[in-house]
C-alpha positions, 0 to 999 in steps of 0.5 A: 329297198336299196338306199342308194341308186346309181348316180353319175358321181358314183365310182365303179366300185360303188356302182358294182355294190349297187348291182350286188345289193350292197349299200354304199350309204345308210342312215345312222341311228342319229338320222344322219347319212353315213357313207360306207368306205370303199375299202369296206365295199371292196371286202364285202364285194369280195365275199360276194364273189366279185373280183375287185382286186383293182379298178380294171377287175371291178369294171369287168365285174360290173359288166359281167354282173350287168350281162349275167341275166342275158347269158343264162337260159333261165333265172335261178329260181322263180317265186310267184304269188298265187293267182297273180301274174308271173313272168319267167324270162327265157333267154336264147340265141335269137332264132333258137327254138325253145320249149318250156314245161312245168310240173309239180315237184311231187308229180313229174307226170303232170306236165304243162306246156308254157307259152310266151306272154301274149302282151309282152314283147321280147327284148334283144341284146348283143352279148359276147358277139351274139344277139340274145333274145329274152322272151317272157313266158307266163305262169298259169294263174290257176297254179295251186300253192306249192313247189314246181319244177320248170324246164327249158330246152332249146333246139341247139341243145341247151337245157336248164331246170329250176325251182318255182314256188307259188306262194300265198298272197297272205297267210290264212293262219294269221287271218284265222286269229282275228276276232278272238285274242289269245294269250300264251306263256313266254318261257326259256325252256331250259330254266323250267324244270320239274322234279324229274328233270336232269338239271335243265328243262326238257321236252317232257317239261315242255309237254307238261307246261303246255298241258298246264297252261292249256287248261289255264286258258292259254293257246300257245307256249313261246319258247327259246330256240331249241337249235343244236349246239356242240355235240359234246360239252362244253356247249354254248349257253346262248340259244341264239348262237347255235351250231345248227338251225336245221336240227335240235339240241339233244340236251332237251331229251327226257331220258326216261321217255325214250321207248328203249329205257325199260329194256336197259340191262340191269347194270346200265340201268343202275348207271343211269339211275346214279346219273339221274340222282345227281342231276335231279339234285341240281333242280333244287339249286336256284343259282345257275344251270350247269348245262355241261354237267347235265348234257354229259350225264344225258350223253352217257345215258343215251349211249347206253340206250343206243345199245338196246335192240329196237323192236321191228316197229321202232326200227322201221320208224327210225329208218323212215325218219332217216329216209325222210331227212335225207343227206342234210341229216347225214352231213350234220351227224358226220359233223357231230362225229368229226367234232367229237374226234377233232375238237374245235381247233384242229387244223384239219378243219381248214383242209382235209375236213373242211367240208362234207366232200373233203377227203378226211370227211369222206373217209370218216363216213365209213370209219365213224359210221357207228357214231354217225348213226348215234347222232342220227338216232338222237335227232329221231328221238328229238323228233318224237319228243317234239311231236309229243309236246305239240300233241300235249298242247293240242290235247290241252285245248290249245289251237296254236301250241308250241311256238318255236323261235328261229335264231338269226344265224349260226356259229362260224365253226358250227355244223351249218357253217360247215355243211352249207358253206356253198351258200354262206358268204366267207370272210364276213359276219352279221351284226348291227351298226353303231347305235346309242347303246352300242357305239362300236356296233355289234358283231354276232359272229355269224356267217350270212346267207349269200343272196345270189348263191341262195337263189341259185339253189332255189332257196332250198336250205332256207326251205329245209330249215323252216320245214324242220322247225314247222314239223312239230309246232304251231308257230314260229317267231323269227328273230330279227325278221328285218334280216330277211330284207337286209343284214349288216355285214362286217368284214373279218377284222373290221370294227363292228361299226365298219360294215354295211347293209347287204340287201336280200330278195325279201319277196323271195325270202318271205315268200318261201317262209309264207309258203312253208308256213301255209302248208304246215298250218303255222302262225308266223311272228316277226321280231321287228323291234328297233330300227326297222323301216316302215316299208318292212313292217308294211310288207310283212303285214300285207303277207300276214306276218305278225309283228312284235310290241314290247310295252316298255318300248311303246312310247308316244313321245315322252308318254306311253303309247295307249295299248288301244293303239297297238297293232292288231296283227301283233304279238304283244308282251310286257318284256323280253328275255333281254329285259329283267322280269317285271318284279326285278324291273320294279326293284331296278335289278338291271341297274344294280347289275349294270353298275356292278359290271361297269356297264352304266353310260351315266352315273348310278344316280342319273340312271336310277332317276331315269328308271324311276321316271320311266316307271312313274310314267307307265304306272301313271298311265296304268292308274289313269286306266283305272287298274291301280289306286293313285295314292297308295302302293298296292305291292309288287304282285298287284302292280304286275297284275295291273300292268298285264291288265293294261297290256290286255287293252291292246287289240293285238291278237296274241298276248304274251305272259312271261312265266317269270312274271307269273311266278315273281322271278326277279333275275334277268336271263341275259345281260346284253354286252356280257359273256362270262361276267354274268350267267347269261341263259343259265338262270333257273326259274325261281320265285320272288324270294329266290326259291326254285319253282317246280312245274308241278307247283304251277297249277296250285300257285296262288300267285300264278292263278291270280295273274292267269285270272286277270288275263283271262278276264281281260281277254274274255278267255277262260280256263278249260275243263281238263276232262273235256274233249279237245277242240278240233285243231286247224289243219297242220300238214307236213311240209313236203320233203323239207329235207330232201334235195341236193344243194 
């Protein structure tokens, strides 16, 4: 996967970069080879822990890097595939006796002795004036999928234990999709409201949407990331710049679904009723979602609910959740309590409260214990309501249910950046290099995983993150899935274009993803749009990770790619949240918005002409397929239905229907390249006339039902009898201890 191998003309810093998986050159969007400046390489290597303060230090770092595997008894972790050969190198002083044992993580009594591989000869090398011997030990090929511990002990007293993962060669959850294409709604949950919502769509609305669409014939609902944001207003509106990817956002809680709600004291109930009345009026405002107002009202209500005494059964359930979640949840809740107390800009974050182990943070565990318990309790409520939403999807006949979205990274000042800093790289952020749309590149202000440190802790933070998301869902979409292979690192203070790619052990990253998904029984979709190497798509397809196709982007030269040539193992859509809904696209709302914001790269006339040409090209193809008349405009709704019928010619196993397309919404959810200039991620669901669309209206909507019938007819699916018994669901097991483990 590395783009640059060592050559005789390389400098020491370039050779060291290659050893660390840092690209010294890369191919730009125009096809040319770009050489990474040495000053950028030095800053990236520093972030990775290498000493490159001068040339002598770089040479020492290079030698240490090359000798590191010979100095360690065991590698940091072993990621193997089931029923395949897997070798564990064990390195000792030559002649030192060694014993290697293996046992399942959850069954330490089931110990197996390992032996040297019979057909692989040991290697020797002099290191630090000592002859070291590397002996290959072979893992048994009959190991079931799962996590194991491996321990090596030497006669001289050395001892080390590591994690071992036996991962699936291929996801069975993907292969079971073959033979029947499925469709589902794609929706921004915060925008989808009912008359009972508090100014923002919530988890009860998700359950209702799942129930409605399940009866319509859908098999899943794909939603935006529900990751945790700031613990108090103001909150970041983008679901793709969260505080934590391991925990969820209390903004999505339905207050009246909390079991203690009926037992509020009369005065407290009146307060909640007044807050509810104000927020429910906001549902009727089609202009902008006010997250801060909604969240403030919910927090006030939740604080009152927290004072209600729980029944013994409820208390037992809470304690079980807390025990299962372990230390990561306690650290997250501690950060929330500290963030409330200190705010974002306190100097204490840089010293006394700089980590969960810092003095101020340790003292706060006792002093703020009540507030910490409150934030722990919120995560328990979210767990309950997420479970209820997935249960509603299954009961409506879906065989996948809720498909969660996993963002690329987290906010630099967020909870995960604080609690997981030991496995994140300092002084750099993730982004994208320059391309034809962003000449200066993109800086997403998110700290990346440190590949080496993540391996040293057995990929547990990655595993725990996945386990929590998979806990109550039927699938996951991995945003920018190529980031499991390489990420664009930008040193702090550099232009976004002045960075380089850092490579990850993709076999390990995807292997852990596949193992956790297989154990949980969920479908995995990788967002592989844009400039993605063919080898990445090939590897993901081999593992059973679905790809992504967006109709507007699927071109064969200057003409649309025939949908029959789309990939089978794929989730196909007409559009994305970064593009306007189809009704808006037909009107060119994106061009008017970009013109108003000064974002057009060419004159308005040139942009409009190009947009008309693209639409004409696509609708000519739709007409050629027989889904539109050639000599007349049948109207907006008919064109939207025709283009979805055209999409359904794809063999792709999953077909998305944007909820905004079903109701006729025209406004874009997110305009890339803007922040406050446009209300990104704050646009409530409305129809083609700008009137708010309530969840309750979807079952009886003539427009929605017409599109549903088109999709069902094209895919050979059908509406379900809401009174019928739900079909048996695929096995979905809790991932073993997704939170536990020290790191």
